[in-house]
C-alpha positions in Angstrom: -6.8 -6.2 27.5 -4.8 -7.8 24.7 -1.7 -5.9 23.5 -1.6 -4.2 20.1 1.2 -4.8 17.6 1.7 -3.1 14.3 3.0 -4.9 11.2 3.1 -2.6 8.2 4.7 -1.9 4.9 7.8 0.3 5.4 6.2 2.8 3.0 3.9 3.8 5.9 6.6 4.1 8.5 7.0 7.9 8.5 3.2 8.4 8.8 2.8 5.8 11.5 5.6 7.1 13.6 3.8 10.3 14.1 0.8 8.4 15.4 2.2 5.6 17.5 3.2 5.6 21.2 6.9 5.1 21.7 6.3 1.8 23.5 4.0 0.4 20.8 5.6 -2.7 19.2 5.9 -2.4 15.5 7.5 -4.1 12.5 8.0 -2.5 9.1 8.4 -4.9 6.2 10.3 -4.5 2.9 8.5 -2.2 0.5 9.4 -4.4 -2.5 7.5 -7.4 -1.1 4.4 -6.2 -2.8 6.0 -7.1 -6.1 5.9 -10.8 -5.3 2.6 -11.5 -3.5 3.6 -15.1 -2.4 6.7 -13.7 -0.7 4.6 -11.0 1.0 2.2 -13.7 2.4 5.1 -15.8 3.7 6.9 -12.9 5.2 3.8 -11.6 6.9 2.9 -15.0 8.3 6.4 -15.3 9.7 6.0 -12.0 11.6 2.6 -13.0 12.9 4.0 -16.4 14.0 6.8 -14.7 15.9 4.4 -12.9 18.2 4.2 -15.0 21.3 1.4 -13.4 23.2 -2.1 -13.4 21.8 -2.5 -9.8 20.5 -4.5 -7.5 18.3 -2.3 -7.1 15.2 -2.8 -4.1 13.0 -1.9 -5.0 9.4 -0.7 -2.0 7.5 -1.5 -3.3 4.0 -4.3 -3.5 1.5 -5.0 -6.8 -0.2 -2.0 -6.0 -2.4 -2.5 -8.2 -5.4 -3.8 -11.0 -3.2 -0.5 -10.8 -1.2 -2.4 -11.3 2.0 -4.4 -14.3 0.9 -3.9 -17.5 3.0 -2.3 -15.7 6.0 -3.6 -17.2 9.2 -4.3 -15.2 12.4 -3.0 -18.0 14.7 -3.9 -17.0 18.3 -4.3 -13.4 17.4 -6.9 -11.0 15.9 -5.9 -9.3 12.7 -7.3 -5.8 11.8 -6.8 -4.8 8.1 -8.1 -1.9 6.0 -10.8 -3.3 3.6 -9.1 -2.0 0.4 -7.5 -3.7 -2.6 -4.7 -1.1 -2.9 -2.6 0.6 -0.3 -3.2 3.9 -2.3 -6.6 4.1 -0.5 -4.8 4.1 2.8 -2.8 7.2 1.8 -5.9 8.9 0.3 -7.7 8.3 3.6 -10.6 6.1 2.6 -11.7 3.5 0.1 -14.4 5.9 -1.1 -12.0 8.6 -2.0 -9.9 6.0 -3.9 -12.9 4.8 -5.9 -13.9 8.4 -6.7 -10.4 9.1 -8.0 -10.3 5.8 -9.9 -13.4 6.7 -11.9 -12.5 10.3 -12.4 -8.9 9.6 -13.3 -8.4 6.0 -14.3 -4.9 4.6 -15.0 -3.2 6.8 -12.5 0.1 5.8 -11.0 0.7 7.0 -7.5 3.9 8.1 -5.7 4.6 8.9 -2.1 7.8 9.9 -0.3 8.2 6.3 0.9 8.0 4.8 -2.6 10.4 7.5 -4.0 13.0 6.9 -1.3 12.7 3.2 -1.9 13.3 3.7 -5.6 10.0 2.1 -6.4 8.9 4.2 -9.3 8.9 4.0 -13.2 12.2 5.8 -13.6 14.1 3.7 -11.1 12.6 0.5 -12.6 13.9 1.6 -16.0 17.4 2.2 -14.6 17.3 -1.2 -12.9 16.2 -2.9 -16.2 19.0 -1.1 -18.0 21.6 -2.5 -15.6 20.2 -6.1 -15.8 19.3 -6.4 -19.5 20.1 -5.1 -22.9 18.5 -1.9 -24.1 15.7 -3.5 -26.1 14.7 -5.7 -23.3 14.8 -2.9 -20.8 12.6 -0.8 -23.1 10.1 -3.7 -23.5 9.9 -4.4 -19.8 9.3 -0.9 -18.7 6.7 -0.3 -21.4 4.8 -3.4 -20.6 4.6 -2.4 -16.9 3.7 1.3 -17.3 2.5 2.1 -20.8 -1.2 1.9 -19.8 -0.9 4.7 -17.2 -2.0 8.2 -18.2 -1.4 10.2 -15.1 1.3 10.4 -12.4 0.1 11.6 -9.0 2.3 12.5 -6.0 0.6 12.2 -2.6 1.9 14.3 0.2 0.7 14.9 3.7 1.5 18.5 3.9 2.6 21.2 1.4 6.0 21.1 3.0 6.3 17.4 2.2 5.2 17.9 -1.4 7.8 20.7 -1.7 10.6 18.6 -0.2 9.8 15.6 -2.5 9.3 17.6 -5.7 12.9 17.3 -6.9 12.5 13.5 -6.9 8.9 13.4 -8.1 9.6 15.8 -11.0 12.4 13.6 -12.3 10.0 10.7 -12.4 7.3 13.0 -14.0 9.6 14.2 -16.7 10.5 10.6 -17.6 6.9 9.4 -17.7 5.8 12.4 -19.7 8.5 12.0 -22.3 8.0 8.2 -22.6 4.2 7.8 -22.2 2.8 11.3 -22.2 1.6 11.0 -18.6 0.3 14.2 -17.0 1.4 15.0 -13.4 -0.4 16.3 -10.4 0.2 16.7 -6.6 -2.5 16.1 -4.0 -2.8 16.0 -0.2 -3.4 12.7 1.4 -5.2 11.9 4.6 -4.4 9.9 7.7 -8.0 9.2 8.4 -7.9 5.5 7.5 -4.8 4.8 9.5 -6.3 6.6 12.5 -9.4 4.5 12.2 -7.2 1.3 11.9 -5.4 2.1 15.1 -8.7 3.0 16.9 -10.2 -0.4 15.8 -7.3 -2.2 17.5 -8.4 -0.7 20.8 -12.2 -0.9 20.2 -13.0 -3.7 17.7 -16.3 -3.1 15.9 -17.3 -6.0 13.7 -19.9 -3.8 12.0 -17.4 -1.3 10.7 -17.3 -2.1 7.0 -14.0 -0.2 6.5 -12.0 -2.9 8.1 -11.5 -6.7 7.8 -11.3 -8.4 11.2 -9.8 -11.9 11.3 -10.4 -13.8 14.6 -8.1 -16.3 16.2 -7.6 -19.2 13.9 -9.1 -17.4 10.9 -7.5 -17.1 7.5 -7.4 -14.1 5.1 -9.3 -14.6 1.8 -9.7 -12.2 -1.2 -13.5 -12.4 -0.8 -13.3 -10.6 2.6 -12.2 -7.4 0.7 -15.0 -7.4 -1.8 -17.8 -4.9 -1.3 -21.4 -5.5 -2.4 -22.0 -4.1 -5.9 -18.3 -3.5 -6.5 -16.3 -5.6 -8.9 -12.8 -6.4 -7.6 -10.0 -4.9 -9.6 -7.6 -7.2 -11.5 -4.9 -8.5 -9.2 -2.2 -7.4 -11.6 -3.3 -3.8 -11.3 -1.2 -1.9 -8.8 -1.2 1.7 -7.6 -4.2 2.9 -9.6 
């Protein structure tokens, strides 16, 4: 039986660590790589290339703005959630993501991982303020976030939501005052991650929730498209 290896975004680390055996090899990649898809593809390819033994490699990413396109499996088999956005992974299914997308479009999502990595609108504004003059900082943050209407914090227990609230509320207050965003908190689900890990042990090519790339295969955006469903714009992120 081929070994299983995990390569995932660091934003998923806390969740995955509750699910993985201690001896399961894993690599967590820089959260901010999703901001530059070409760098994400190159970094992911380097991690895959570094795996010497032919393995089943679980990829803890969605398509992420085409950031996975062009990555080659080499001698391995890659197993990836069939979703355009990693938010679906935190919600537990692509179906739940689609339901929320149509019920509450233009929602920007937060998790503990994103907050702790300072990957949120308030942190971006502070970074722009350090790097540019005030007018430029205002322009950049407005261009990136002004179309969002709702801010949603995903937690995996009420305790986690309570612990993160001091951070999430600061972001919510900033977004409400600047763009009039409403704020909500919801519970996520580990169902999709659990299914992903199960697939690595029992690969089912008929399971439409996952993309399986065989040895020598290459990831394409078309693999993530579902019949009757238009792909979202690649520039759209987190809702």
